[in-house]
PQR file of N, CA, C, O and H, with PARSE charges and radii, in Angstrom:
ATOM      1  N   UNK A   1     210.186 -17.252 259.092 -0.4000 1.5000
ATOM      2  CA  UNK A   1     209.789 -18.872 258.922 -0.0000 2.0000
ATOM      3  C   UNK A   1     210.880 -19.253 258.128  0.5500 1.7000
ATOM      4  O   UNK A   1     211.230 -20.401 258.401 -0.5500 1.4000
ATOM      5  N   UNK A   2     211.587 -18.696 257.200 -0.4000 1.5000
ATOM      6  CA  UNK A   2     212.797 -18.951 256.084 -0.0000 2.0000
ATOM      7  C   UNK A   2     213.811 -20.000 256.641  0.5500 1.7000
ATOM      8  O   UNK A   2     214.207 -21.124 256.334 -0.5500 1.4000
ATOM      9  H   UNK A   2     211.303 -17.763 256.978  0.4000 1.0000
ATOM     10  N   UNK A   3     214.031 -19.078 257.602 -0.4000 1.5000
ATOM     11  CA  UNK A   3     215.266 -19.528 258.854 -0.0000 2.0000
ATOM     12  C   UNK A   3     214.112 -21.427 259.609  0.5500 1.7000
ATOM     13  O   UNK A   3     214.799 -22.446 259.677 -0.5500 1.4000
ATOM     14  H   UNK A   3     213.709 -18.165 257.851  0.4000 1.0000
ATOM     15  N   UNK A   4     213.329 -21.488 259.826 -0.4000 1.5000
ATOM     16  CA  UNK A   4     212.545 -22.611 259.678 -0.0000 2.0000
ATOM     17  C   UNK A   4     212.564 -23.973 258.624  0.5500 1.7000
ATOM     18  O   UNK A   4     212.927 -25.144 258.735 -0.5500 1.4000
ATOM     19  H   UNK A   4     212.771 -20.660 259.771  0.4000 1.0000
ATOM     20  N   UNK A   5     211.955 -23.124 257.533 -0.4000 1.5000
ATOM     21  CA  UNK A   5     212.654 -23.702 256.415 -0.0000 2.0000
ATOM     22  C   UNK A   5     213.987 -24.420 255.556  0.5500 1.7000
ATOM     23  O   UNK A   5     214.117 -25.280 254.684 -0.5500 1.4000
ATOM     24  H   UNK A   5     211.660 -22.173 257.443  0.4000 1.0000
ATOM     25  N   UNK A   6     214.759 -23.642 256.250 -0.4000 1.5000
ATOM     26  CA  UNK A   6     216.094 -23.849 256.060 -0.0000 2.0000
ATOM     27  C   UNK A   6     216.793 -24.804 256.942  0.5500 1.7000
ATOM     28  O   UNK A   6     217.509 -25.752 256.619 -0.5500 1.4000
ATOM     29  H   UNK A   6     214.653 -22.944 256.959  0.4000 1.0000
ATOM     30  N   UNK A   7     216.389 -24.299 258.354 -0.4000 1.5000
ATOM     31  CA  UNK A   7     216.794 -25.708 259.251 -0.0000 2.0000
ATOM     32  C   UNK A   7     215.922 -27.672 259.294  0.5500 1.7000
ATOM     33  O   UNK A   7     216.152 -28.815 259.691 -0.5500 1.4000
ATOM     34  H   UNK A   7     215.808 -23.529 258.617  0.4000 1.0000
ATOM     35  N   UNK A   8     214.903 -26.859 258.578 -0.4000 1.5000
ATOM     36  CA  UNK A   8     214.257 -28.991 258.053 -0.0000 2.0000
ATOM     37  C   UNK A   8     215.244 -29.518 257.096  0.5500 1.7000
ATOM     38  O   UNK A   8     216.032 -30.454 257.230 -0.5500 1.4000
ATOM     39  H   UNK A   8     214.716 -25.931 258.255  0.4000 1.0000
ATOM     40  N   UNK A   9     215.002 -28.573 255.911 -0.4000 1.5000
ATOM     41  CA  UNK A   9     215.805 -28.326 254.961 -0.0000 2.0000
ATOM     42  C   UNK A   9     217.534 -29.160 255.242  0.5500 1.7000
ATOM     43  O   UNK A   9     217.918 -30.133 254.593 -0.5500 1.4000
ATOM     44  H   UNK A   9     214.362 -27.813 255.802  0.4000 1.0000
ATOM     45  N   UNK A  10     217.968 -28.788 255.837 -0.4000 1.5000
ATOM     46  CA  UNK A  10     219.058 -29.169 256.670 -0.0000 2.0000
ATOM     47  C   UNK A  10     219.415 -30.374 257.833  0.5500 1.7000
ATOM     48  O   UNK A  10     220.474 -30.962 258.050 -0.5500 1.4000
ATOM     49  H   UNK A  10     217.656 -27.998 256.364  0.4000 1.0000
ATOM     50  N   UNK A  11     218.293 -30.467 258.379 -0.4000 1.5000
ATOM     51  CA  UNK A  11     218.369 -31.380 258.757 -0.0000 2.0000
ATOM     52  C   UNK A  11     217.543 -33.390 258.012  0.5500 1.7000
ATOM     53  O   UNK A  11     217.490 -34.530 258.474 -0.5500 1.4000
ATOM     54  H   UNK A  11     217.432 -29.989 258.203  0.4000 1.0000
ATOM     55  N   UNK A  12     217.150 -32.781 256.873 -0.4000 1.5000
ATOM     56  CA  UNK A  12     216.320 -33.918 256.852 -0.0000 2.0000
ATOM     57  C   UNK A  12     216.881 -33.600 255.635  0.5500 1.7000
ATOM     58  O   UNK A  12     216.008 -33.535 254.769 -0.5500 1.4000
ATOM     59  H   UNK A  12     217.193 -31.855 256.498  0.4000 1.0000
ATOM     60  N   UNK A  13     218.662 -33.239 254.976 -0.4000 1.5000
ATOM     61  CA  UNK A  13     219.861 -33.702 253.683 -0.0000 2.0000
ATOM     62  C   UNK A  13     219.996 -34.770 254.070  0.5500 1.7000
ATOM     63  O   UNK A  13     219.463 -35.647 253.390 -0.5500 1.4000
ATOM     64  H   UNK A  13     219.371 -33.291 255.680  0.4000 1.0000
ATOM     65  N   UNK A  14     220.706 -35.164 255.238 -0.4000 1.5000
ATOM     66  CA  UNK A  14     221.832 -36.020 254.697 -0.0000 2.0000
ATOM     67  C   UNK A  14     220.386 -37.507 254.640  0.5500 1.7000
ATOM     68  O   UNK A  14     220.710 -38.575 254.119 -0.5500 1.4000
ATOM     69  H   UNK A  14     221.139 -34.451 255.791  0.4000 1.0000
ATOM     70  N   UNK A  15     219.135 -37.361 255.136 -0.4000 1.5000
ATOM     71  CA  UNK A  15     218.677 -38.649 254.609 -0.0000 2.0000
ATOM     72  C   UNK A  15     218.566 -38.590 253.716  0.5500 1.7000
ATOM     73  O   UNK A  15     218.823 -39.620 253.093 -0.5500 1.4000
ATOM     74  H   UNK A  15     218.872 -36.494 255.559  0.4000 1.0000
ATOM     75  N   UNK A  16     218.024 -37.158 252.781 -0.4000 1.5000
ATOM     76  CA  UNK A  16     218.017 -38.403 251.376 -0.0000 2.0000
ATOM     77  C   UNK A  16     219.009 -38.040 250.661  0.5500 1.7000
ATOM     78  O   UNK A  16     218.679 -37.998 249.476 -0.5500 1.4000
ATOM     79  H   UNK A  16     217.816 -36.321 253.288  0.4000 1.0000
ATOM     80  N   UNK A  17     220.285 -37.702 250.872 -0.4000 1.5000
ATOM     81  CA  UNK A  17     221.160 -37.943 250.252 -0.0000 2.0000
ATOM     82  C   UNK A  17     222.695 -39.404 250.217  0.5500 1.7000
ATOM     83  O   UNK A  17     223.862 -39.527 249.845 -0.5500 1.4000
ATOM     84  H   UNK A  17     220.553 -37.736 251.835  0.4000 1.0000
ATOM     85  N   UNK A  18     221.391 -40.330 251.005 -0.4000 1.5000
ATOM     86  CA  UNK A  18     222.158 -41.451 251.777 -0.0000 2.0000
ATOM     87  C   UNK A  18     221.887 -42.033 250.029  0.5500 1.7000
ATOM     88  O   UNK A  18     221.613 -41.603 248.909 -0.5500 1.4000
ATOM     89  H   UNK A  18     220.443 -40.229 251.308  0.4000 1.0000
ATOM     90  N   UNK A  19     222.379 -44.073 251.222 -0.4000 1.5000
ATOM     91  CA  UNK A  19     222.195 -44.481 249.599 -0.0000 2.0000
ATOM     92  C   UNK A  19     220.887 -45.393 250.161  0.5500 1.7000
ATOM     93  O   UNK A  19     220.123 -45.111 251.085 -0.5500 1.4000
ATOM     94  H   UNK A  19     222.602 -44.422 252.132  0.4000 1.0000
ATOM     95  N   UNK A  20     220.893 -46.582 249.287 -0.4000 1.5000
ATOM     96  CA  UNK A  20     219.836 -47.898 250.384 -0.0000 2.0000
ATOM     97  C   UNK A  20     220.600 -48.564 250.603  0.5500 1.7000
ATOM     98  O   UNK A  20     221.785 -48.524 250.272 -0.5500 1.4000
ATOM     99  H   UNK A  20     221.514 -46.811 248.537  0.4000 1.0000
ATOM    100  N   UNK A  21     219.842 -49.565 251.424 -0.4000 1.5000
ATOM    101  CA  UNK A  21     220.957 -50.736 252.708 -0.0000 2.0000
ATOM    102  C   UNK A  21     221.604 -51.342 251.819  0.5500 1.7000
ATOM    103  O   UNK A  21     222.781 -51.686 251.928 -0.5500 1.4000
ATOM    104  H   UNK A  21     218.880 -49.597 251.693  0.4000 1.0000
ATOM    105  N   UNK A  22     220.371 -51.657 250.168 -0.4000 1.5000
ATOM    106  CA  UNK A  22     221.041 -53.173 249.069 -0.0000 2.0000
ATOM    107  C   UNK A  22     221.945 -52.333 248.973  0.5500 1.7000
ATOM    108  O   UNK A  22     222.670 -52.580 249.937 -0.5500 1.4000
ATOM    109  H   UNK A  22     219.415 -51.378 250.080  0.4000 1.0000
ATOM    110  N   UNK A  23     222.518 -51.201 248.234 -0.4000 1.5000
ATOM    111  CA  UNK A  23     223.567 -50.831 247.718 -0.0000 2.0000
ATOM    112  C   UNK A  23     225.060 -51.360 248.505  0.5500 1.7000
ATOM    113  O   UNK A  23     225.942 -52.086 248.046 -0.5500 1.4000
ATOM    114  H   UNK A  23     221.928 -51.000 247.451  0.4000 1.0000
ATOM    115  N   UNK A  24     224.956 -50.655 249.946 -0.4000 1.5000
ATOM    116  CA  UNK A  24     225.786 -51.472 251.159 -0.0000 2.0000
ATOM    117  C   UNK A  24     225.312 -52.051 251.354  0.5500 1.7000
ATOM    118  O   UNK A  24     224.092 -52.075 251.191 -0.5500 1.4000
ATOM    119  H   UNK A  24     224.239 -50.066 250.319  0.4000 1.0000
ATOM    120  N   UNK A  25     226.092 -52.998 251.895 -0.4000 1.5000
ATOM    121  CA  UNK A  25     225.494 -54.450 251.902 -0.0000 2.0000
ATOM    122  C   UNK A  25     225.902 -54.231 253.886  0.5500 1.7000
ATOM    123  O   UNK A  25     227.102 -54.193 254.158 -0.5500 1.4000
ATOM    124  H   UNK A  25     227.083 -52.978 252.027  0.4000 1.0000
ATOM    125  N   UNK A  26     224.994 -54.121 254.951 -0.4000 1.5000
ATOM    126  CA  UNK A  26     225.084 -54.613 256.498 -0.0000 2.0000
ATOM    127  C   UNK A  26     226.033 -55.609 256.340  0.5500 1.7000
ATOM    128  O   UNK A  26     226.513 -56.424 255.553 -0.5500 1.4000
ATOM    129  H   UNK A  26     224.020 -54.152 254.730  0.4000 1.0000
ATOM    130  N   UNK A  27     226.070 -55.188 257.380 -0.4000 1.5000
ATOM    131  CA  UNK A  27     227.127 -55.778 258.599 -0.0000 2.0000
ATOM    132  C   UNK A  27     226.894 -55.724 260.463  0.5500 1.7000
ATOM    133  O   UNK A  27     226.007 -55.087 261.031 -0.5500 1.4000
ATOM    134  H   UNK A  27     225.680 -54.525 258.019  0.4000 1.0000
ATOM    135  N   UNK A  28     227.582 -56.276 260.897 -0.4000 1.5000
ATOM    136  CA  UNK A  28     227.443 -57.014 262.167 -0.0000 2.0000
ATOM    137  C   UNK A  28     228.688 -56.376 262.371  0.5500 1.7000
ATOM    138  O   UNK A  28     229.710 -56.848 261.872 -0.5500 1.4000
ATOM    139  H   UNK A  28     228.303 -56.794 260.435  0.4000 1.0000
ATOM    140  N   UNK A  29     228.707 -55.048 263.255 -0.4000 1.5000
ATOM    141  CA  UNK A  29     230.207 -54.926 263.779 -0.0000 2.0000
ATOM    142  C   UNK A  29     230.761 -56.647 264.624  0.5500 1.7000
ATOM    143  O   UNK A  29     230.102 -57.685 264.555 -0.5500 1.4000
ATOM    144  H   UNK A  29     227.877 -54.665 263.661  0.4000 1.0000
ATOM    145  N   UNK A  30     232.268 -56.459 265.446 -0.4000 1.5000
ATOM    146  CA  UNK A  30     232.929 -57.819 265.921 -0.0000 2.0000
ATOM    147  C   UNK A  30     231.905 -57.511 267.053  0.5500 1.7000
ATOM    148  O   UNK A  30     231.168 -58.433 267.402 -0.5500 1.4000
ATOM    149  H   UNK A  30     232.803 -55.616 265.502  0.4000 1.0000
ATOM    150  N   UNK A  31     231.750 -55.833 267.889 -0.4000 1.5000
ATOM    151  CA  UNK A  31     231.123 -55.952 269.265 -0.0000 2.0000
ATOM    152  C   UNK A  31     230.067 -55.823 269.381  0.5500 1.7000
ATOM    153  O   UNK A  31     229.604 -55.420 270.448 -0.5500 1.4000
ATOM    154  H   UNK A  31     232.350 -55.084 267.606  0.4000 1.0000
ATOM    155  N   UNK A  32     229.200 -56.153 268.191 -0.4000 1.5000
ATOM    156  CA  UNK A  32     227.419 -56.407 268.071 -0.0000 2.0000
ATOM    157  C   UNK A  32     226.782 -57.762 268.913  0.5500 1.7000
ATOM    158  O   UNK A  32     225.769 -57.723 269.611 -0.5500 1.4000
ATOM    159  H   UNK A  32     229.576 -56.481 267.324  0.4000 1.0000
ATOM    160  N   UNK A  33     227.595 -58.908 268.678 -0.4000 1.5000
ATOM    161  CA  UNK A  33     227.544 -60.028 268.881 -0.0000 2.0000
ATOM    162  C   UNK A  33     227.679 -59.798 271.303  0.5500 1.7000
ATOM    163  O   UNK A  33     226.911 -59.296 272.123 -0.5500 1.4000
ATOM    164  H   UNK A  33     228.418 -58.939 268.111  0.4000 1.0000
ATOM    165  N   UNK A  34     228.385 -60.157 271.366 -0.4000 1.5000
ATOM    166  CA  UNK A  34     228.966 -59.682 272.931 -0.0000 2.0000
ATOM    167  C   UNK A  34     227.512 -58.172 273.677  0.5500 1.7000
ATOM    168  O   UNK A  34     226.931 -58.296 274.755 -0.5500 1.4000
ATOM    169  H   UNK A  34     229.009 -60.565 270.700  0.4000 1.0000
ATOM    170  N   UNK A  35     227.320 -56.992 272.721 -0.4000 1.5000
ATOM    171  CA  UNK A  35     226.267 -56.597 273.353 -0.0000 2.0000
ATOM    172  C   UNK A  35     225.257 -57.233 273.195  0.5500 1.7000
ATOM    173  O   UNK A  35     224.607 -57.293 274.238 -0.5500 1.4000
ATOM    174  H   UNK A  35     227.792 -56.892 271.845  0.4000 1.0000
ATOM    175  N   UNK A  36     224.696 -57.877 272.152 -0.4000 1.5000
ATOM    176  CA  UNK A  36     223.411 -58.330 272.344 -0.0000 2.0000
ATOM    177  C   UNK A  36     223.401 -59.486 273.244  0.5500 1.7000
ATOM    178  O   UNK A  36     222.323 -59.905 273.666 -0.5500 1.4000
ATOM    179  H   UNK A  36     225.224 -57.829 271.304  0.4000 1.0000
ATOM    180  N   UNK A  37     224.157 -59.864 273.469 -0.4000 1.5000
ATOM    181  CA  UNK A  37     224.706 -60.875 274.809 -0.0000 2.0000
ATOM    182  C   UNK A  37     223.705 -59.768 275.852  0.5500 1.7000
ATOM    183  O   UNK A  37     222.538 -59.654 276.228 -0.5500 1.4000
ATOM    184  H   UNK A  37     225.033 -59.524 273.126  0.4000 1.0000
ATOM    185  N   UNK A  38     225.189 -59.007 276.021 -0.4000 1.5000
ATOM    186  CA  UNK A  38     225.147 -58.139 277.009 -0.0000 2.0000
ATOM    187  C   UNK A  38     223.663 -57.930 277.598  0.5500 1.7000
ATOM    188  O   UNK A  38     223.168 -58.079 278.716 -0.5500 1.4000
ATOM    189  H   UNK A  38     226.137 -59.100 275.716  0.4000 1.0000
ATOM    190  N   UNK A  39     223.263 -57.591 276.566 -0.4000 1.5000
ATOM    191  CA  UNK A  39     221.385 -57.158 276.648 -0.0000 2.0000
ATOM    192  C   UNK A  39     220.604 -58.151 277.276  0.5500 1.7000
ATOM    193  O   UNK A  39     220.140 -57.960 278.400 -0.5500 1.4000
ATOM    194  H   UNK A  39     223.665 -57.470 275.658  0.4000 1.0000
ATOM    195  N   UNK A  40     220.399 -59.301 276.584 -0.4000 1.5000
ATOM    196  CA  UNK A  40     219.838 -59.995 277.871 -0.0000 2.0000
ATOM    197  C   UNK A  40     220.007 -60.380 279.172  0.5500 1.7000
ATOM    198  O   UNK A  40     219.332 -60.562 280.186 -0.5500 1.4000
ATOM    199  H   UNK A  40     220.776 -59.457 275.671  0.4000 1.0000
ATOM    200  N   UNK A  41     221.726 -60.474 278.602 -0.4000 1.5000
ATOM    201  CA  UNK A  41     221.812 -61.073 280.836 -0.0000 2.0000
ATOM    202  C   UNK A  41     221.462 -59.611 281.245  0.5500 1.7000
ATOM    203  O   UNK A  41     220.885 -59.329 282.294 -0.5500 1.4000
ATOM    204  H   UNK A  41     222.274 -60.327 277.779  0.4000 1.0000
ATOM    205  N   UNK A  42     221.702 -59.082 280.695 -0.4000 1.5000
ATOM    206  CA  UNK A  42     220.620 -57.435 281.749 -0.0000 2.0000
ATOM    207  C   UNK A  42     219.066 -57.940 281.709  0.5500 1.7000
ATOM    208  O   UNK A  42     218.430 -57.772 282.749 -0.5500 1.4000
ATOM    209  H   UNK A  42     222.171 -59.311 279.842  0.4000 1.0000
ATOM    210  N   UNK A  43     218.607 -58.355 280.946 -0.4000 1.5000
ATOM    211  CA  UNK A  43     217.302 -58.397 280.962 -0.0000 2.0000
ATOM    212  C   UNK A  43     217.337 -59.502 281.776  0.5500 1.7000
ATOM    213  O   UNK A  43     216.799 -59.006 282.766 -0.5500 1.4000
ATOM    214  H   UNK A  43     219.124 -58.491 280.101  0.4000 1.0000
ATOM    215  N   UNK A  44     217.554 -60.528 282.055 -0.4000 1.5000
ATOM    216  CA  UNK A  44     217.145 -61.769 282.482 -0.0000 2.0000
ATOM    217  C   UNK A  44     217.696 -61.012 284.533  0.5500 1.7000
ATOM    218  O   UNK A  44     216.895 -60.995 285.468 -0.5500 1.4000
ATOM    219  H   UNK A  44     217.991 -60.931 281.251  0.4000 1.0000
ATOM    220  N   UNK A  45     218.861 -60.629 284.605 -0.4000 1.5000
ATOM    221  CA  UNK A  45     219.028 -60.431 286.141 -0.0000 2.0000
ATOM    222  C   UNK A  45     217.661 -59.415 285.623  0.5500 1.7000
ATOM    223  O   UNK A  45     216.741 -59.925 286.262 -0.5500 1.4000
ATOM    224  H   UNK A  45     219.512 -60.643 283.846  0.4000 1.0000
ATOM    225  N   UNK A  46     217.151 -58.451 284.946 -0.4000 1.5000
ATOM    226  CA  UNK A  46     216.438 -57.288 285.664 -0.0000 2.0000
ATOM    227  C   UNK A  46     215.193 -58.031 286.186  0.5500 1.7000
ATOM    228  O   UNK A  46     214.724 -58.135 287.319 -0.5500 1.4000
ATOM    229  H   UNK A  46     217.899 -58.037 284.427  0.4000 1.0000
ATOM    230  N   UNK A  47     214.815 -58.510 284.993 -0.4000 1.5000
ATOM    231  CA  UNK A  47     213.659 -59.348 285.992 -0.0000 2.0000
ATOM    232  C   UNK A  47     213.070 -60.072 286.956  0.5500 1.7000
ATOM    233  O   UNK A  47     212.004 -59.964 287.563 -0.5500 1.4000
ATOM    234  H   UNK A  47     215.196 -58.425 284.072  0.4000 1.0000
ATOM    235  N   UNK A  48     214.411 -61.208 286.992 -0.4000 1.5000
ATOM    236  CA  UNK A  48     214.489 -61.932 288.324 -0.0000 2.0000
ATOM    237  C   UNK A  48     215.058 -61.059 289.683  0.5500 1.7000
ATOM    238  O   UNK A  48     215.396 -61.698 290.679 -0.5500 1.4000
ATOM    239  H   UNK A  48     215.276 -61.296 286.498  0.4000 1.0000
ATOM    240  N   UNK A  49     215.135 -59.774 289.672 -0.4000 1.5000
ATOM    241  CA  UNK A  49     215.502 -58.667 290.560 -0.0000 2.0000
ATOM    242  C   UNK A  49     214.078 -58.667 290.763  0.5500 1.7000
ATOM    243  O   UNK A  49     213.558 -59.372 291.627 -0.5500 1.4000
ATOM    244  H   UNK A  49     214.860 -59.255 288.862  0.4000 1.0000
ATOM    245  N   UNK A  50     213.516 -58.012 290.109 -0.4000 1.5000
ATOM    246  CA  UNK A  50     212.213 -57.634 290.029 -0.0000 2.0000
ATOM    247  C   UNK A  50     210.968 -58.906 290.381  0.5500 1.7000
ATOM    248  O   UNK A  50     209.832 -58.476 290.583 -0.5500 1.4000
ATOM    249  H   UNK A  50     213.938 -57.439 289.407  0.4000 1.0000
ATOM    250  N   UNK A  51     211.217 -60.692 290.464 -0.4000 1.5000
ATOM    251  CA  UNK A  51     210.541 -60.726 291.002 -0.0000 2.0000
ATOM    252  C   UNK A  51     211.173 -61.259 292.246  0.5500 1.7000
ATOM    253  O   UNK A  51     210.282 -61.729 292.955 -0.5500 1.4000
ATOM    254  H   UNK A  51     212.139 -61.041 290.299  0.4000 1.0000
ATOM    255  N   UNK A  52     212.665 -61.408 292.945 -0.4000 1.5000
ATOM    256  CA  UNK A  52     212.696 -61.421 293.984 -0.0000 2.0000
ATOM    257  C   UNK A  52     212.181 -60.175 294.783  0.5500 1.7000
ATOM    258  O   UNK A  52     211.788 -60.212 295.950 -0.5500 1.4000
ATOM    259  H   UNK A  52     213.388 -61.026 292.370  0.4000 1.0000
ATOM    260  N   UNK A  53     212.254 -58.832 293.813 -0.4000 1.5000
ATOM    261  CA  UNK A  53     211.052 -57.663 294.854 -0.0000 2.0000
ATOM    262  C   UNK A  53     209.965 -57.433 295.542  0.5500 1.7000
ATOM    263  O   UNK A  53     209.579 -56.806 296.529 -0.5500 1.4000
ATOM    264  H   UNK A  53     212.573 -58.802 292.865  0.4000 1.0000
ATOM    265  N   UNK A  54     209.465 -58.358 294.451 -0.4000 1.5000
ATOM    266  CA  UNK A  54     207.308 -58.105 294.737 -0.0000 2.0000
ATOM    267  C   UNK A  54     207.133 -60.209 294.873  0.5500 1.7000
ATOM    268  O   UNK A  54     206.110 -60.805 294.537 -0.5500 1.4000
ATOM    269  H   UNK A  54     209.778 -58.867 293.649  0.4000 1.0000
ATOM    270  N   UNK A  55     208.362 -60.875 295.410 -0.4000 1.5000
ATOM    271  CA  UNK A  55     208.015 -62.698 295.575 -0.0000 2.0000
ATOM    272  C   UNK A  55     206.951 -62.357 297.386  0.5500 1.7000
ATOM    273  O   UNK A  55     206.112 -63.247 297.252 -0.5500 1.4000
ATOM    274  H   UNK A  55     209.193 -60.391 295.683  0.4000 1.0000
ATOM    275  N   UNK A  56     206.735 -61.938 298.226 -0.4000 1.5000
ATOM    276  CA  UNK A  56     206.103 -61.711 299.135 -0.0000 2.0000
ATOM    277  C   UNK A  56     204.401 -61.189 298.304  0.5500 1.7000
ATOM    278  O   UNK A  56     203.310 -61.267 298.867 -0.5500 1.4000
ATOM    279  H   UNK A  56     207.417 -61.214 298.336  0.4000 1.0000
ATOM    280  N   UNK A  57     204.644 -60.678 296.870 -0.4000 1.5000
ATOM    281  CA  UNK A  57     203.213 -60.176 296.945 -0.0000 2.0000
ATOM    282  C   UNK A  57     203.012 -61.148 295.542  0.5500 1.7000
ATOM    283  O   UNK A  57     201.932 -61.346 294.985 -0.5500 1.4000
ATOM    284  H   UNK A  57     205.531 -60.614 296.413  0.4000 1.0000
ATOM    285  N   UNK A  58     203.750 -61.455 295.309 -0.4000 1.5000
ATOM    286  CA  UNK A  58     203.058 -62.492 293.494 -0.0000 2.0000
ATOM    287  C   UNK A  58     202.937 -64.165 293.947  0.5500 1.7000
ATOM    288  O   UNK A  58     202.420 -65.049 293.264 -0.5500 1.4000
ATOM    289  H   UNK A  58     204.628 -61.295 295.762  0.4000 1.0000
ATOM    290  N   UNK A  59     203.458 -64.292 295.064 -0.4000 1.5000
ATOM    291  CA  UNK A  59     203.293 -65.882 295.985 -0.0000 2.0000
ATOM    292  C   UNK A  59     201.798 -65.723 297.190  0.5500 1.7000
ATOM    293  O   UNK A  59     201.424 -66.766 297.725 -0.5500 1.4000
ATOM    294  H   UNK A  59     203.878 -63.574 295.619  0.4000 1.0000
ATOM    295  N   UNK A  60     201.040 -64.381 297.529 -0.4000 1.5000
ATOM    296  CA  UNK A  60     199.986 -64.148 298.750 -0.0000 2.0000
ATOM    297  C   UNK A  60     198.926 -64.489 297.257  0.5500 1.7000
ATOM    298  O   UNK A  60     198.004 -65.304 297.276 -0.5500 1.4000
ATOM    299  H   UNK A  60     201.344 -63.533 297.094  0.4000 1.0000
ATOM    300  N   UNK A  61     199.280 -63.750 296.170 -0.4000 1.5000
ATOM    301  CA  UNK A  61     198.456 -63.181 294.908 -0.0000 2.0000
ATOM    302  C   UNK A  61     198.087 -64.924 294.101  0.5500 1.7000
ATOM    303  O   UNK A  61     196.944 -65.200 293.735 -0.5500 1.4000
ATOM    304  H   UNK A  61     200.029 -63.087 296.155  0.4000 1.0000
ATOM    305  N   UNK A  62     199.127 -65.801 293.965 -0.4000 1.5000
ATOM    306  CA  UNK A  62     198.377 -66.877 293.746 -0.0000 2.0000
ATOM    307  C   UNK A  62     198.107 -68.700 294.611  0.5500 1.7000
ATOM    308  O   UNK A  62     197.932 -69.912 294.483 -0.5500 1.4000
ATOM    309  H   UNK A  62     200.055 -65.577 294.262  0.4000 1.0000
ATOM    310  N   UNK A  63     198.327 -67.129 295.772 -0.4000 1.5000
ATOM    311  CA  UNK A  63     197.409 -68.835 297.256 -0.0000 2.0000
ATOM    312  C   UNK A  63     196.599 -68.250 297.093  0.5500 1.7000
ATOM    313  O   UNK A  63     195.822 -68.985 296.483 -0.5500 1.4000
ATOM    314  H   UNK A  63     198.469 -66.145 295.876  0.4000 1.0000
ATOM    315  N   UNK A  64     195.900 -66.791 297.286 -0.4000 1.5000
ATOM    316  CA  UNK A  64     195.216 -66.847 297.355 -0.0000 2.0000
ATOM    317  C   UNK A  64     194.227 -66.917 295.980  0.5500 1.7000
ATOM    318  O   UNK A  64     192.997 -66.964 295.994 -0.5500 1.4000
ATOM    319  H   UNK A  64     196.531 -66.194 297.781  0.4000 1.0000
ATOM    320  N   UNK A  65     194.801 -66.914 295.204 -0.4000 1.5000
ATOM    321  CA  UNK A  65     194.270 -67.507 293.949 -0.0000 2.0000
ATOM    322  C   UNK A  65     193.240 -68.813 293.825  0.5500 1.7000
ATOM    323  O   UNK A  65     192.036 -69.047 293.724 -0.5500 1.4000
ATOM    324  H   UNK A  65     195.800 -66.876 295.193  0.4000 1.0000
ATOM    325  N   UNK A  66     195.160 -69.855 293.937 -0.4000 1.5000
ATOM    326  CA  UNK A  66     194.115 -70.837 294.069 -0.0000 2.0000
ATOM    327  C   UNK A  66     193.626 -71.848 295.377  0.5500 1.7000
ATOM    328  O   UNK A  66     193.323 -73.041 295.357 -0.5500 1.4000
ATOM    329  H   UNK A  66     196.139 -69.665 294.019  0.4000 1.0000
ATOM    330  N   UNK A  67     193.674 -70.889 296.502 -0.4000 1.5000
ATOM    331  CA  UNK A  67     192.808 -71.251 297.878 -0.0000 2.0000
ATOM    332  C   UNK A  67     191.332 -71.053 297.863  0.5500 1.7000
ATOM    333  O   UNK A  67     190.580 -71.739 298.556 -0.5500 1.4000
ATOM    334  H   UNK A  67     193.919 -69.920 296.518  0.4000 1.0000
ATOM    335  N   UNK A  68     190.791 -69.796 296.805 -0.4000 1.5000
ATOM    336  CA  UNK A  68     189.169 -69.283 296.618 -0.0000 2.0000
ATOM    337  C   UNK A  68     189.001 -70.389 295.759  0.5500 1.7000
ATOM    338  O   UNK A  68     187.984 -71.064 295.926 -0.5500 1.4000
ATOM    339  H   UNK A  68     191.402 -69.238 296.243  0.4000 1.0000
ATOM    340  N   UNK A  69     190.028 -70.800 294.616 -0.4000 1.5000
ATOM    341  CA  UNK A  69     189.421 -71.961 293.752 -0.0000 2.0000
ATOM    342  C   UNK A  69     189.019 -73.590 294.484  0.5500 1.7000
ATOM    343  O   UNK A  69     188.374 -74.540 294.042 -0.5500 1.4000
ATOM    344  H   UNK A  69     190.853 -70.252 294.481  0.4000 1.0000
ATOM    345  N   UNK A  70     189.500 -73.436 295.355 -0.4000 1.5000
ATOM    346  CA  UNK A  70     189.646 -74.359 295.696 -0.0000 2.0000
ATOM    347  C   UNK A  70     188.347 -75.310 297.199  0.5500 1.7000
ATOM    348  O   UNK A  70     187.883 -76.427 297.429 -0.5500 1.4000
ATOM    349  H   UNK A  70     190.024 -72.663 295.715  0.4000 1.0000
ATOM    350  N   UNK A  71     188.318 -73.728 297.868 -0.4000 1.5000
ATOM    351  CA  UNK A  71     187.033 -73.477 298.310 -0.0000 2.0000
ATOM    352  C   UNK A  71     185.734 -73.291 298.003  0.5500 1.7000
ATOM    353  O   UNK A  71     184.767 -73.397 298.757 -0.5500 1.4000
ATOM    354  H   UNK A  71     188.695 -72.821 297.682  0.4000 1.0000
ATOM    355  N   UNK A  72     185.761 -72.936 296.571 -0.4000 1.5000
ATOM    356  CA  UNK A  72     184.306 -72.877 295.939 -0.0000 2.0000
ATOM    357  C   UNK A  72     183.879 -74.182 295.064  0.5500 1.7000
ATOM    358  O   UNK A  72     182.741 -74.487 294.708 -0.5500 1.4000
ATOM    359  H   UNK A  72     186.546 -72.850 295.958  0.4000 1.0000
ATOM    360  N   UNK A  73     185.372 -75.019 294.756 -0.4000 1.5000
ATOM    361  CA  UNK A  73     184.749 -76.792 294.703 -0.0000 2.0000
ATOM    362  C   UNK A  73     184.333 -77.622 295.640  0.5500 1.7000
ATOM    363  O   UNK A  73     183.656 -78.570 295.244 -0.5500 1.4000
ATOM    364  H   UNK A  73     186.296 -74.771 295.045  0.4000 1.0000
ATOM    365  N   UNK A  74     184.689 -77.476 297.525 -0.4000 1.5000
ATOM    366  CA  UNK A  74     184.473 -77.821 298.442 -0.0000 2.0000
ATOM    367  C   UNK A  74     182.943 -77.643 298.733  0.5500 1.7000
ATOM    368  O   UNK A  74     182.329 -78.556 299.285 -0.5500 1.4000
ATOM    369  H   UNK A  74     185.240 -76.705 297.846  0.4000 1.0000
ATOM    370  N   UNK A  75     182.384 -76.595 298.404 -0.4000 1.5000
ATOM    371  CA  UNK A  75     181.292 -76.134 298.896 -0.0000 2.0000
ATOM    372  C   UNK A  75     180.320 -77.141 298.204  0.5500 1.7000
ATOM    373  O   UNK A  75     179.108 -77.064 298.402 -0.5500 1.4000
ATOM    374  H   UNK A  75     182.883 -75.854 297.956  0.4000 1.0000
TER
END
């Protein structure tokens, strides 16, 4: 039981000894902007790939949805 409390104490020690963010001004590293841009582009390409993969199902769903609405209005 003693080793678990020591392990927990050693794990939490760095969090207790760090200074608040106000004392250390936060900054963006020079590579941060390009990393954020890379994440956005990867999300865009991934979304386009998902749409391309399921395009037949997506178009069939909307075709079915809108054709059902037109039939109800005509009757």
